[in-house]
DRENDO-1510 file (C-alpha; in Angstrom, 1 decimal, always signed):
<recs>
REC; n; res; u; v; w
REC; 1; UNK; -32.5; -24.2; -17.6 .
REC; 2; UNK; -29.8; -22.0; -15.9 .
REC; 3; UNK; -27.9; -24.5; -13.1 .
REC; 4; UNK; -27.3; -22.6; -10.2 .
REC; 5; UNK; -25.6; -23.1; -6.1 .
REC; 6; UNK; -28.1; -22.7; -4.0 .
REC; 7; UNK; -25.2; -23.4; -0.9 .
REC; 8; UNK; -21.9; -23.8; -0.3 .
REC; 9; UNK; -19.9; -27.0; +1.2 .
REC; 10; UNK; -16.4; -27.1; +1.7 .
REC; 11; UNK; -15.1; -30.9; +3.5 .
REC; 12; UNK; -11.9; -30.5; +5.1 .
REC; 13; UNK; -9.9; -33.7; +3.9 .
REC; 14; UNK; -10.0; -35.5; +8.1 .
REC; 15; UNK; -13.8; -35.1; +8.7 .
REC; 16; UNK; -12.9; -32.5; +12.2 .
REC; 17; UNK; -16.8; -31.8; +12.9 .
REC; 18; UNK; -20.3; -32.7; +13.1 .
REC; 19; UNK; -23.2; -30.5; +11.8 .
REC; 20; UNK; -20.8; -27.8; +11.6 .
REC; 21; UNK; -18.4; -27.9; +14.7 .
REC; 22; UNK; -15.5; -28.6; +15.3 .
REC; 23; UNK; -15.0; -31.3; +17.7 .
REC; 24; UNK; -11.8; -30.2; +19.0 .
REC; 25; UNK; -9.8; -27.7; +18.4 .
REC; 26; UNK; -6.3; -28.9; +19.7 .
REC; 27; UNK; -7.0; -32.0; +17.7 .
REC; 28; UNK; -7.4; -29.3; +13.6 .
REC; 29; UNK; -4.9; -30.0; +11.7 .
REC; 30; UNK; -5.0; -26.6; +10.6 .
REC; 31; UNK; -3.0; -26.4; +6.6 .
REC; 32; UNK; -1.0; -23.6; +5.9 .
REC; 33; UNK; +1.3; -23.3; +3.0 .
REC; 34; UNK; +4.8; -23.4; +3.1 .
REC; 35; UNK; +6.7; -20.3; +1.5 .
REC; 36; UNK; +4.2; -18.7; +4.9 .
REC; 37; UNK; +5.6; -20.7; +7.2 .
REC; 38; UNK; +9.6; -20.4; +5.6 .
REC; 39; UNK; +8.8; -16.2; +5.3 .
REC; 40; UNK; +7.5; -16.4; +9.0 .
REC; 41; UNK; +10.6; -17.9; +10.2 .
REC; 42; UNK; +13.2; -15.7; +8.9 .
REC; 43; UNK; +10.7; -12.8; +9.8 .
REC; 44; UNK; +11.3; -13.9; +13.4 .
REC; 45; UNK; +15.1; -14.8; +12.6 .
REC; 46; UNK; +15.4; -10.6; +11.6 .
REC; 47; UNK; +13.4; -9.2; +14.5 .
REC; 48; UNK; +15.6; -11.1; +16.9 .
REC; 49; UNK; +19.0; -9.7; +15.0 .
REC; 50; UNK; +16.9; -6.8; +14.9 .
REC; 51; UNK; +17.1; -6.5; +18.6 .
REC; 52; UNK; +20.2; -7.3; +19.1 .
REC; 53; UNK; +21.9; -5.4; +17.0 .
REC; 54; UNK; +20.2; -2.5; +18.3 .
REC; 55; UNK; +21.6; -3.8; +22.2 .
REC; 56; UNK; +25.2; -3.9; +20.4 .
REC; 57; UNK; +25.2; -1.0; +19.0 .
REC; 58; UNK; +24.1; +0.4; +22.1 .
REC; 59; UNK; +26.5; -1.3; +24.6 .
REC; 60; UNK; +29.2; -0.6; +21.6 .
REC; 61; UNK; +28.5; +3.8; +22.0 .
REC; 62; UNK; +27.7; +4.1; +25.8 .
REC; 63; UNK; +29.3; +0.8; +27.2 .
REC; 64; UNK; +28.3; +1.8; +30.3 .
REC; 65; UNK; +27.1; -2.0; +32.6 .
REC; 66; UNK; +27.9; +0.1; +35.9 .
REC; 67; UNK; +25.1; +3.0; +35.1 .
REC; 68; UNK; +22.7; +1.2; +33.3 .
REC; 69; UNK; +21.9; -0.9; +36.4 .
REC; 70; UNK; +23.0; -4.4; +34.9 .
REC; 71; UNK; +26.3; -4.7; +36.6 .
REC; 72; UNK; +26.8; -8.5; +37.4 .
REC; 73; UNK; +28.5; -9.4; +35.2 .
REC; 74; UNK; +26.5; -13.0; +35.0 .
REC; 75; UNK; +23.2; -11.0; +34.0 .
REC; 76; UNK; +24.2; -8.0; +31.8 .
REC; 77; UNK; +25.0; -10.5; +28.8 .
REC; 78; UNK; +21.8; -12.6; +29.3 .
REC; 79; UNK; +19.4; -9.8; +29.2 .
REC; 80; UNK; +20.5; -8.3; +26.6 .
REC; 81; UNK; +21.9; -10.2; +23.9 .
REC; 82; UNK; +18.7; -12.7; +24.6 .
REC; 83; UNK; +16.1; -12.0; +27.0 .
REC; 84; UNK; +15.4; -8.3; +25.3 .
REC; 85; UNK; +15.7; -10.1; +21.9 .
REC; 86; UNK; +13.2; -12.3; +22.9 .
REC; 87; UNK; +11.0; -10.3; +24.5 .
REC; 88; UNK; +10.8; -9.0; +21.0 .
REC; 89; UNK; +10.0; -11.0; +19.2 .
REC; 90; UNK; +6.9; -12.8; +21.8 .
REC; 91; UNK; +5.6; -9.1; +21.6 .
REC; 92; UNK; +5.5; -8.8; +18.2 .
REC; 93; UNK; +4.2; -11.9; +17.8 .
REC; 94; UNK; +0.9; -10.8; +20.1 .
REC; 95; UNK; +0.8; -8.1; +18.4 .
REC; 96; UNK; +0.1; -9.8; +15.2 .
REC; 97; UNK; +2.9; -9.0; +13.5 .
REC; 98; UNK; +3.2; -12.2; +11.6 .
REC; 99; UNK; +0.0; -13.1; +10.8 .
REC; 100; UNK; -0.1; -14.0; +7.4 .
REC; 101; UNK; -3.1; -11.7; +7.0 .
REC; 102; UNK; -1.1; -8.7; +6.9 .
REC; 103; UNK; +2.1; -9.6; +5.7 .
REC; 104; UNK; +3.7; -8.4; +2.9 .
REC; 105; UNK; +0.3; -6.3; +1.9 .
REC; 106; UNK; -0.5; -2.8; +3.1 .
REC; 107; UNK; +1.0; -0.5; +5.8 .
REC; 108; UNK; -0.6; -2.9; +8.6 .
REC; 109; UNK; +2.3; -4.9; +10.0 .
REC; 110; UNK; +4.7; -1.6; +10.2 .
REC; 111; UNK; +2.0; -0.4; +12.8 .
REC; 112; UNK; +1.6; -3.5; +14.7 .
REC; 113; UNK; +5.3; -3.0; +14.8 .
REC; 114; UNK; +5.2; +0.4; +15.8 .
REC; 115; UNK; +2.5; -0.3; +18.7 .
REC; 116; UNK; +4.3; -3.1; +19.9 .
REC; 117; UNK; +7.5; -1.0; +20.5 .
REC; 118; UNK; +5.6; +1.1; +22.6 .
REC; 119; UNK; +5.0; -2.2; +24.8 .
REC; 120; UNK; +8.6; -3.0; +24.9 .
REC; 121; UNK; +8.9; +0.1; +26.7 .
REC; 122; UNK; +6.3; +0.4; +28.7 .
REC; 123; UNK; +7.3; -3.7; +30.5 .
REC; 124; UNK; +11.1; -2.2; +30.0 .
REC; 125; UNK; +9.8; +1.2; +32.4 .
REC; 126; UNK; +7.4; -1.4; +34.8 .
REC; 127; UNK; +10.9; -4.0; +35.1 .
REC; 128; UNK; +12.6; -1.1; +36.1 .
REC; 129; UNK; +10.4; +0.5; +38.9 .
REC; 130; UNK; +9.8; -3.4; +39.9 .
REC; 131; UNK; +13.4; -3.6; +40.1 .
REC; 132; UNK; +14.5; -0.4; +41.4 .
REC; 133; UNK; +17.1; -0.3; +38.8 .
REC; 134; UNK; +19.3; +3.3; +37.7 .
REC; 135; UNK; +18.9; +2.1; +34.3 .
REC; 136; UNK; +20.9; +4.9; +32.0 .
REC; 137; UNK; +17.8; +6.5; +29.7 .
REC; 138; UNK; +20.7; +6.8; +27.0 .
REC; 139; UNK; +21.3; +3.3; +26.4 .
REC; 140; UNK; +18.0; +1.9; +27.3 .
REC; 141; UNK; +16.0; +4.5; +24.6 .
REC; 142; UNK; +18.7; +3.9; +22.8 .
REC; 143; UNK; +18.4; +0.1; +22.2 .
REC; 144; UNK; +15.0; +0.4; +21.7 .
REC; 145; UNK; +14.2; +2.7; +19.4 .
REC; 146; UNK; +17.6; +1.6; +17.3 .
REC; 147; UNK; +15.9; -2.2; +17.6 .
REC; 148; UNK; +12.3; -1.1; +16.2 .
REC; 149; UNK; +14.7; +1.2; +12.7 .
REC; 150; UNK; +16.2; -2.4; +12.3 .
REC; 151; UNK; +12.9; -4.6; +12.7 .
REC; 152; UNK; +11.3; -2.1; +10.9 .
REC; 153; UNK; +14.6; -2.3; +7.8 .
REC; 154; UNK; +14.8; -6.1; +7.9 .
REC; 155; UNK; +10.9; -5.9; +7.6 .
REC; 156; UNK; +10.6; -3.7; +4.8 .
REC; 157; UNK; +13.9; -5.4; +3.1 .
REC; 158; UNK; +12.6; -8.8; +3.6 .
REC; 159; UNK; +9.0; -7.1; +2.0 .
REC; 160; UNK; +11.1; -6.4; -1.0 .
REC; 161; UNK; +12.7; -10.0; -1.7 .
REC; 162; UNK; +8.7; -11.2; -0.9 .
REC; 163; UNK; +7.0; -9.0; -4.0 .
REC; 164; UNK; +10.2; -10.3; -6.3 .
REC; 165; UNK; +10.1; -12.9; -5.7 .
REC; 166; UNK; +5.6; -13.2; -6.0 .
REC; 167; UNK; +6.5; -11.1; -9.6 .
REC; 168; UNK; +9.3; -13.1; -11.1 .
REC; 169; UNK; +8.1; -16.1; -10.5 .
REC; 170; UNK; +5.3; -16.6; -9.3 .
REC; 171; UNK; +5.6; -17.9; -5.9 .
REC; 172; UNK; +4.1; -17.9; -2.4 .
REC; 173; UNK; +1.1; -16.4; -3.7 .
REC; 174; UNK; -2.5; -16.5; -1.9 .
REC; 175; UNK; -4.6; -19.3; -4.7 .
REC; 176; UNK; -8.1; -18.0; -4.6 .
REC; 177; UNK; -11.6; -19.4; -5.4 .
REC; 178; UNK; -14.0; -16.7; -6.3 .
REC; 179; UNK; -17.7; -16.5; -6.0 .
REC; 180; UNK; -20.5; -14.9; -6.9 .
REC; 181; UNK; -22.0; -13.4; -10.1 .
REC; 182; UNK; -20.2; -12.7; -13.3 .
REC; 183; UNK; -19.8; -9.4; -13.3 .
REC; 184; UNK; -19.2; -9.1; -9.5 .
REC; 185; UNK; -16.1; -11.7; -9.7 .
REC; 186; UNK; -14.3; -9.5; -12.8 .
REC; 187; UNK; -15.0; -6.1; -10.7 .
REC; 188; UNK; -12.6; -8.0; -7.5 .
REC; 189; UNK; -10.6; -10.2; -10.3 .
REC; 190; UNK; -9.9; -6.8; -11.8 .
REC; 191; UNK; -9.2; -4.7; -8.5 .
REC; 192; UNK; -6.5; -7.5; -6.8 .
REC; 193; UNK; -4.7; -8.6; -9.7 .
REC; 194; UNK; -3.7; -4.6; -10.3 .
REC; 195; UNK; -0.9; -5.1; -8.2 .
REC; 196; UNK; +1.0; -8.4; -8.6 .
REC; 197; UNK; +2.8; -7.6; -5.8 .
REC; 198; UNK; +0.1; -8.4; -3.0 .
REC; 199; UNK; +0.1; -12.0; -4.0 .
REC; 200; UNK; -3.3; -12.7; -4.7 .
REC; 201; UNK; -3.7; -14.8; -7.5 .
REC; 202; UNK; -8.0; -15.6; -8.7 .
REC; 203; UNK; -7.5; -19.5; -10.0 .
REC; 204; UNK; -11.5; -19.8; -10.4 .
REC; 205; UNK; -14.4; -18.4; -10.7 .
REC; 206; UNK; -18.2; -20.3; -9.0 .
REC; 207; UNK; -21.1; -18.6; -10.5 .
REC; 208; UNK; -23.5; -18.7; -8.5 .
REC; 209; UNK; -26.2; -16.9; -10.6 .
REC; 210; UNK; -27.2; -16.0; -14.8 .
REC; 211; UNK; -24.7; -18.6; -15.3 .
REC; 212; UNK; -25.1; -19.6; -19.9 .
REC; 213; UNK; -22.0; -21.4; -21.6 .
REC; 214; UNK; -21.0; -17.9; -22.9 .
REC; 215; UNK; -20.3; -16.1; -20.7 .
REC; 216; UNK; -17.7; -17.7; -19.4 .
REC; 217; UNK; -15.7; -17.1; -22.6 .
REC; 218; UNK; -12.9; -14.8; -22.6 .
REC; 219; UNK; -12.5; -14.5; -18.7 .
REC; 220; UNK; -9.3; -14.2; -17.2 .
REC; 221; UNK; -10.3; -17.7; -15.1 .
REC; 222; UNK; -11.8; -20.5; -15.6 .
REC; 223; UNK; -15.5; -20.3; -14.6 .
REC; 224; UNK; -18.1; -22.7; -13.0 .
REC; 225; UNK; -21.5; -22.8; -12.1 .
REC; 226; UNK; -22.9; -26.3; -10.4 .
REC; 227; UNK; -19.7; -27.5; -9.5 .
REC; 228; UNK; -18.9; -28.1; -5.1 .
REC; 229; UNK; -16.1; -25.4; -4.1 .
REC; 230; UNK; -15.0; -28.4; -2.4 .
REC; 231; UNK; -13.8; -29.5; -5.3 .
REC; 232; UNK; -13.0; -26.2; -7.3 .
REC; 233; UNK; -10.4; -25.9; -4.3 .
REC; 234; UNK; -8.7; -28.9; -4.4 .
REC; 235; UNK; -8.1; -29.2; -8.1 .
REC; 236; UNK; -6.9; -25.5; -8.2 .
REC; 237; UNK; -5.1; -26.6; -5.0 .
REC; 238; UNK; -6.5; -22.9; -4.2 .
REC; 239; UNK; -5.8; -21.9; +0.0 .
REC; 240; UNK; -8.2; -19.1; +0.0 .
REC; 241; UNK; -12.1; -18.1; -1.1 .
REC; 242; UNK; -13.1; -15.2; -2.1 .
REC; 243; UNK; -16.9; -14.4; -1.6 .
REC; 244; UNK; -18.3; -11.4; -4.3 .
REC; 245; UNK; -21.1; -8.7; -3.5 .
REC; 246; UNK; -24.0; -10.6; -2.9 .
REC; 247; UNK; -23.2; -14.2; -3.0 .
REC; 248; UNK; -23.2; -14.9; +0.6 .
REC; 249; UNK; -27.0; -13.2; +1.4 .
REC; 250; UNK; -29.2; -16.1; +2.2 .
REC; 251; UNK; -29.2; -16.3; +6.8 .
REC; 252; UNK; -27.3; -18.6; +7.4 .
REC; 253; UNK; -25.3; -19.1; +4.3 .
REC; 254; UNK; -22.0; -17.0; +5.5 .
REC; 255; UNK; -21.6; -18.7; +8.6 .
REC; 256; UNK; -22.5; -21.9; +7.8 .
REC; 257; UNK; -19.7; -21.6; +5.1 .
REC; 258; UNK; -17.1; -20.5; +8.1 .
REC; 259; UNK; -18.0; -23.2; +10.1 .
REC; 260; UNK; -17.3; -25.7; +7.0 .
REC; 261; UNK; -14.5; -24.5; +6.9 .
REC; 262; UNK; -12.6; -24.7; +9.7 .
REC; 263; UNK; -9.4; -27.0; +10.4 .
REC; 264; UNK; -9.4; -27.1; +7.2 .
REC; 265; UNK; -6.3; -24.2; +6.5 .
REC; 266; UNK; -8.8; -22.7; +3.5 .
REC; 267; UNK; -8.9; -18.7; +4.1 .
REC; 268; UNK; -12.3; -17.0; +3.6 .
REC; 269; UNK; -12.8; -13.8; +2.9 .
REC; 270; UNK; -16.0; -11.5; +1.9 .
REC; 271; UNK; -15.1; -8.7; -0.9 .
REC; 272; UNK; -17.9; -6.7; -0.6 .
REC; 273; UNK; -18.9; -3.7; -3.1 .
REC; 274; UNK; -16.0; -1.3; -1.6 .
REC; 275; UNK; -13.3; -2.3; -3.6 .
REC; 276; UNK; -11.8; +1.3; -3.7 .
REC; 277; UNK; -12.7; +2.5; -0.2 .
REC; 278; UNK; -10.5; +0.8; +2.4 .
REC; 279; UNK; -8.4; +1.8; +5.7 .
REC; 280; UNK; -10.0; +3.5; +8.6 .
REC; 281; UNK; -13.3; +4.1; +6.7 .
REC; 282; UNK; -15.0; +1.0; +7.5 .
REC; 283; UNK; -16.0; -0.4; +10.1 .
REC; 284; UNK; -17.5; -3.6; +11.2 .
REC; 285; UNK; -20.1; -2.8; +14.5 .
REC; 286; UNK; -21.9; -5.5; +15.3 .
REC; 287; UNK; -25.3; -4.8; +16.5 .
REC; 288; UNK; -28.1; -7.7; +18.6 .
REC; 289; UNK; -25.4; -9.6; +16.0 .
REC; 290; UNK; -25.4; -8.9; +13.2 .
REC; 291; UNK; -22.4; -7.3; +11.2 .
REC; 292; UNK; -22.9; -4.1; +10.3 .
REC; 293; UNK; -19.9; -2.5; +7.9 .
REC; 294; UNK; -20.1; +1.1; +8.5 .
REC; 295; UNK; -18.4; +3.8; +5.7 .
REC; 296; UNK; -17.0; +7.0; +7.2 .
REC; 297; UNK; -17.3; +10.1; +5.4 .
REC; 298; UNK; -13.6; +10.8; +4.4 .
REC; 299; UNK; -11.2; +12.3; +6.4 .
REC; 300; UNK; -10.1; +15.5; +5.2 .
REC; 301; UNK; -9.8; +17.8; +8.3 .
REC; 302; UNK; -8.2; +18.1; +11.6 .
REC; 303; UNK; -5.4; +17.7; +13.8 .
REC; 304; UNK; -4.1; +15.4; +10.3 .
REC; 305; UNK; -4.7; +18.0; +7.9 .
REC; 306; UNK; -2.7; +20.5; +10.1 .
REC; 307; UNK; -0.9; +18.8; +10.0 .
REC; 308; UNK; -0.1; +17.8; +6.4 .
REC; 309; UNK; -0.2; +22.1; +5.2 .
REC; 310; UNK; +2.8; +22.7; +8.0 .
REC; 311; UNK; +4.7; +20.1; +7.0 .
REC; 312; UNK; +3.9; +21.1; +3.3 .
REC; 313; UNK; +5.1; +24.6; +3.7 .
REC; 314; UNK; +8.1; +23.3; +5.8 .
REC; 315; UNK; +9.3; +21.3; +3.2 .
REC; 316; UNK; +9.3; +23.2; +0.9 .
REC; 317; UNK; +11.1; +26.1; +2.0 .
REC; 318; UNK; +13.9; +24.6; +2.8 .
REC; 319; UNK; +13.8; +22.9; -0.2 .
REC; 320; UNK; +13.6; +25.7; -2.1 .
REC; 321; UNK; +16.5; +26.8; -0.5 .
REC; 322; UNK; +18.9; +23.9; -0.1 .
REC; 323; UNK; +18.5; +23.2; -4.3 .
REC; 324; UNK; +18.3; +27.2; -4.7 .
REC; 325; UNK; +22.2; +26.5; -6.7 .
REC; 326; UNK; +20.6; +22.8; -8.4 .
REC; 327; UNK; +17.9; +25.9; -9.1 .
REC; 328; UNK; +21.1; +28.2; -10.8 .
REC; 329; UNK; +22.7; +24.7; -12.9 .
REC; 330; UNK; +19.5; +23.7; -14.6 .
REC; 331; UNK; +18.6; +27.7; -15.4 .
REC; 332; UNK; +22.1; +27.7; -17.2 .
REC; 333; UNK; +21.8; +24.2; -19.9 .
REC; 334; UNK; +17.9; +25.6; -20.2 .
REC; 335; UNK; +18.9; +28.9; -21.8 .
REC; 336; UNK; +22.5; +27.0; -23.4 .
REC; 337; UNK; +19.8; +24.4; -25.1 .
REC; 338; UNK; +17.5; +26.4; -26.5 .
REC; 339; UNK; +16.7; +30.7; -25.9 .
REC; 340; UNK; +13.3; +31.2; -24.3 .
REC; 341; UNK; +12.4; +31.6; -20.0 .
REC; 342; UNK; +13.7; +29.3; -17.6 .
REC; 343; UNK; +10.5; +28.3; -16.7 .
REC; 344; UNK; +7.3; +27.1; -17.8 .
REC; 345; UNK; +3.9; +28.6; -16.4 .
REC; 346; UNK; +0.4; +27.2; -17.3 .
REC; 347; UNK; -2.8; +27.2; -15.7 .
REC; 348; UNK; -4.0; +24.9; -13.3 .
REC; 349; UNK; -7.1; +23.8; -11.3 .
REC; 350; UNK; -6.7; +23.6; -7.9 .
REC; 351; UNK; -8.9; +22.6; -4.7 .
REC; 352; UNK; -12.4; +23.7; -5.1 .
REC; 353; UNK; -11.9; +24.8; -9.0 .
REC; 354; UNK; -9.5; +27.8; -8.2 .
REC; 355; UNK; -7.1; +28.2; -10.6 .
REC; 356; UNK; -3.6; +28.8; -10.0 .
REC; 357; UNK; -0.8; +28.8; -12.5 .
REC; 358; UNK; +1.7; +26.1; -11.9 .
REC; 359; UNK; +5.7; +26.5; -12.2 .
REC; 360; UNK; +7.6; +24.0; -13.8 .
REC; 361; UNK; +11.4; +23.9; -15.5 .
REC; 362; UNK; +10.8; +24.6; -19.4 .
REC; 363; UNK; +11.8; +20.8; -21.3 .
REC; 364; UNK; +10.4; +21.9; -25.2 .
REC; 365; UNK; +11.5; +24.4; -28.0 .
REC; 366; UNK; +9.4; +27.9; -27.6 .
REC; 367; UNK; +7.9; +26.8; -30.7 .
REC; 368; UNK; +5.7; +24.3; -29.1 .
REC; 369; UNK; +2.4; +25.0; -28.7 .
REC; 370; UNK; +3.2; +26.4; -32.8 .
REC; 371; UNK; +3.9; +22.3; -33.1 .
REC; 372; UNK; +1.3; +21.1; -31.2 .
REC; 373; UNK; -1.4; +20.5; -33.8 .
REC; 374; UNK; +0.7; +18.8; -36.0 .
REC; 375; UNK; +1.1; +15.9; -33.2 .
REC; 376; UNK; -2.3; +15.3; -32.4 .
REC; 377; UNK; -2.6; +12.5; -34.2 .
REC; 378; UNK; +0.6; +10.9; -31.7 .
REC; 379; UNK; -1.4; +11.3; -28.8 .
REC; 380; UNK; -0.8; +7.8; -26.9 .
REC; 381; UNK; -3.2; +9.7; -23.5 .
REC; 382; UNK; -6.9; +8.3; -23.6 .
REC; 383; UNK; -7.7; +11.7; -21.8 .
REC; 384; UNK; -7.5; +14.8; -20.4 .
REC; 385; UNK; -3.5; +15.0; -21.0 .
REC; 386; UNK; -1.8; +15.1; -24.2 .
REC; 387; UNK; +1.5; +12.7; -23.8 .
REC; 388; UNK; +3.6; +11.9; -27.0 .
REC; 389; UNK; +6.8; +8.9; -25.6 .
REC; 390; UNK; +10.0; +10.7; -28.2 .
REC; 391; UNK; +7.6; +14.5; -28.4 .
REC; 392; UNK; +10.6; +16.0; -30.9 .
REC; 393; UNK; +9.3; +19.2; -29.3 .
REC; 394; UNK; +11.7; +18.7; -26.4 .
REC; 395; UNK; +14.6; +19.4; -26.6 .
REC; 396; UNK; +17.3; +16.9; -25.2 .
REC; 397; UNK; +18.2; +18.4; -21.3 .
REC; 398; UNK; +14.6; +18.7; -21.5 .
REC; 399; UNK; +14.3; +15.1; -21.5 .
REC; 400; UNK; +17.0; +15.0; -18.9 .
REC; 401; UNK; +15.4; +17.5; -16.5 .
REC; 402; UNK; +11.4; +15.1; -17.1 .
REC; 403; UNK; +13.5; +11.2; -17.3 .
REC; 404; UNK; +14.3; +12.5; -13.6 .
REC; 405; UNK; +11.2; +14.7; -12.7 .
REC; 406; UNK; +14.0; +17.0; -11.8 .
REC; 407; UNK; +11.1; +18.9; -14.1 .
REC; 408; UNK; +8.4; +19.3; -11.0 .
REC; 409; UNK; +10.9; +20.8; -8.6 .
REC; 410; UNK; +10.0; +24.6; -9.4 .
REC; 411; UNK; +6.4; +23.9; -8.0 .
REC; 412; UNK; +7.9; +23.9; -4.4 .
REC; 413; UNK; +7.2; +27.4; -5.2 .
REC; 414; UNK; +3.3; +26.9; -6.2 .
REC; 415; UNK; +3.3; +23.8; -2.5 .
REC; 416; UNK; +5.1; +27.1; -0.7 .
REC; 417; UNK; +2.6; +29.8; -1.0 .
REC; 418; UNK; -0.3; +27.1; -0.4 .
REC; 419; UNK; -1.9; +25.8; -4.3 .
REC; 420; UNK; +0.4; +22.4; -4.0 .
REC; 421; UNK; +0.5; +19.9; -1.6 .
REC; 422; UNK; +3.2; +17.7; -1.6 .
REC; 423; UNK; +1.2; +14.7; -2.0 .
REC; 424; UNK; -2.0; +15.1; -4.3 .
REC; 425; UNK; -4.0; +14.3; -7.4 .
REC; 426; UNK; -2.3; +15.3; -10.5 .
REC; 427; UNK; -2.8; +18.7; -11.4 .
REC; 428; UNK; -4.7; +18.7; -14.7 .
REC; 429; UNK; -4.9; +22.2; -17.4 .
REC; 430; UNK; -7.9; +23.9; -17.1 .
REC; 431; UNK; -9.2; +24.3; -20.6 .
REC; 432; UNK; -8.9; +20.8; -21.7 .
REC; 433; UNK; -11.8; +19.5; -19.1 .
REC; 434; UNK; -15.0; +20.1; -17.2 .
REC; 435; UNK; -14.3; +17.8; -14.6 .
REC; 436; UNK; -17.3; +16.3; -14.3 .
REC; 437; UNK; -19.0; +13.1; -13.2 .
REC; 438; UNK; -16.5; +11.0; -11.0 .
REC; 439; UNK; -13.4; +13.2; -11.6 .
REC; 440; UNK; -14.3; +16.7; -10.4 .
REC; 441; UNK; -14.2; +14.7; -6.8 .
REC; 442; UNK; -10.7; +15.1; -6.6 .
REC; 443; UNK; -11.4; +18.9; -6.1 .
REC; 444; UNK; -11.7; +18.4; -2.9 .
REC; 445; UNK; -8.0; +18.1; -2.1 .
REC; 446; UNK; -5.2; +20.6; -3.3 .
REC; 447; UNK; -3.2; +19.0; -6.4 .
REC; 448; UNK; +0.7; +17.1; -5.2 .
REC; 449; UNK; +3.7; +17.2; -6.8 .
REC; 450; UNK; +3.8; +13.0; -6.1 .
REC; 451; UNK; +1.0; +11.0; -6.0 .
REC; 452; UNK; -0.7; +7.5; -6.2 .
REC; 453; UNK; -0.9; +7.9; -10.3 .
REC; 454; UNK; +3.3; +8.9; -10.2 .
REC; 455; UNK; +4.7; +6.5; -7.7 .
REC; 456; UNK; +2.2; +4.0; -9.7 .
REC; 457; UNK; +3.3; +4.0; -13.4 .
REC; 458; UNK; +2.7; +8.0; -14.5 .
REC; 459; UNK; +2.3; +8.3; -18.0 .
REC; 460; UNK; +2.0; +4.6; -18.9 .
REC; 461; UNK; -1.3; +4.3; -17.1 .
REC; 462; UNK; -4.5; +4.4; -18.9 .
REC; 463; UNK; -6.7; +7.9; -18.3 .
REC; 464; UNK; -9.2; +5.2; -16.3 .
REC; 465; UNK; -6.9; +4.2; -13.8 .
REC; 466; UNK; -5.8; +7.9; -13.4 .
REC; 467; UNK; -8.7; +8.6; -11.8 .
REC; 468; UNK; -9.1; +5.8; -9.9 .
REC; 469; UNK; -5.8; +6.2; -8.4 .
REC; 470; UNK; -6.7; +9.6; -7.2 .
REC; 471; UNK; -9.6; +9.3; -6.4 .
REC; 472; UNK; -8.6; +6.7; -4.0 .
REC; 473; UNK; -6.6; +8.5; -2.6 .
REC; 474; UNK; -9.3; +11.5; -2.3 .
REC; 475; UNK; -11.4; +8.7; -0.7 .
REC; 476; UNK; -8.5; +6.8; +1.6 .
REC; 477; UNK; -6.7; +10.4; +2.5 .
REC; 478; UNK; -3.8; +9.5; +5.7 .
REC; 479; UNK; -0.9; +11.0; +6.6 .
REC; 480; UNK; +0.8; +7.1; +6.9 .
REC; 481; UNK; -0.8; +7.2; +3.2 .
REC; 482; UNK; +1.3; +10.6; +2.6 .
REC; 483; UNK; +4.2; +9.3; +3.9 .
REC; 484; UNK; +4.1; +5.7; +1.8 .
REC; 485; UNK; +3.7; +7.3; -1.7 .
REC; 486; UNK; +7.3; +10.0; -0.4 .
REC; 487; UNK; +8.9; +7.1; -0.2 .
REC; 488; UNK; +7.3; +4.7; -3.4 .
REC; 489; UNK; +8.4; +8.3; -5.0 .
REC; 490; UNK; +12.3; +8.0; -3.8 .
REC; 491; UNK; +12.2; +5.0; -6.0 .
REC; 492; UNK; +10.2; +5.5; -9.1 .
REC; 493; UNK; +12.4; +8.7; -9.8 .
REC; 494; UNK; +15.6; +7.2; -9.9 .
REC; 495; UNK; +14.1; +4.2; -12.3 .
REC; 496; UNK; +12.1; +6.5; -14.2 .
REC; 497; UNK; +9.1; +4.2; -14.2 .
REC; 498; UNK; +6.6; +6.2; -17.0 .
REC; 499; UNK; +9.1; +9.5; -16.7 .
REC; 500; UNK; +8.3; +11.2; -20.3 .
</recs>
């Protein structure tokens, strides 16, 4: 007979609860990871210094205390160098910018900092109006905008250091116990371990059903059944429990588990079977006490989509003008490397299946197509593209163009005429696939010069991973996601990651 878990039981270090109700919220001792305390203290100091540096910058540039309405010598330094930076920290705290759920992963941390800046602007404007101060708009504007800029840059630097620490040492992470059936927990395990920088590290699996002696073999982490979750959390020094799939579907089960976790410092997260749907598409709406998880349709129209199209063409137009001298130098180098055309044109499949010819700088010898059949067995790609790490058909200067991604620059022409976008799924050769099944969904948007697959490994990724990232982009598109991808593209290009 297969053992199963009929209920969850998490006990705190001290008996704080009676029938699932904490005796006093003030007496609870929530256990917080040491790394998080240190990181939050560092963020508080960085935010304070960012606001302080902004005030110093503004005063240094304009140095007009009299115009600002703060001519009192004793009061001005206190407001500029203490109260205003302290106010920034308080407002950031009120907007959840120090909540560990949003630190180190995703864009919520920066969105909350941006919203906090509007609160600071409103407070400063109200105080100026209430005190009837004739503030210098330039001084105050530079101080507020500079504070936001410094805070975002310093937080990005702090996050980069946190990611480096996680990737190199395995420290500063959340240790998770996954609860559910084996297929559900393994799916969640695969999803959260794709990005080590997120800091989510599964350390054990607690099965609720379907346990046999054999199904735990080969699992990436130890698999248990019939064990109290409290003992697993303590044994593996975990600080997070992830309920996967339908593990908490029994009436009241998840609610009682949440009660039992109060005051223990152990986080409870629910991982529904929507691992590739995120962001604003997911909403929780309570109806008569029942929390319903709504999944909205992808937003591929509206004002945001219009802004994306305008920015695409504007950036492409300016980019082609600015890069024209670079294009001429590259064209000369290509002709010196191998006699033949400067550009390579190939049919690709665009939005809604429309065909177009992509522009690229030629990086291969003119007889590359004739030599393709002889190299077919050396293909290192498991999908619709042909890739060889050291392709003998690529001439030396072509390798430089590929490593630097400069061979893709002529695609700005495709962007300008509306066949491609700056950000989107990878454009695939039209004669290599039928775009059936899930792959066809990527045709809902225009292909892009860069995308999630480019900033996540490029040619080093498997075909399944490339498709998954493209579909994630289609399902969760937003302007913020586009800007995030463009920012990450800079670092990927400079490192030549996965380019061959």
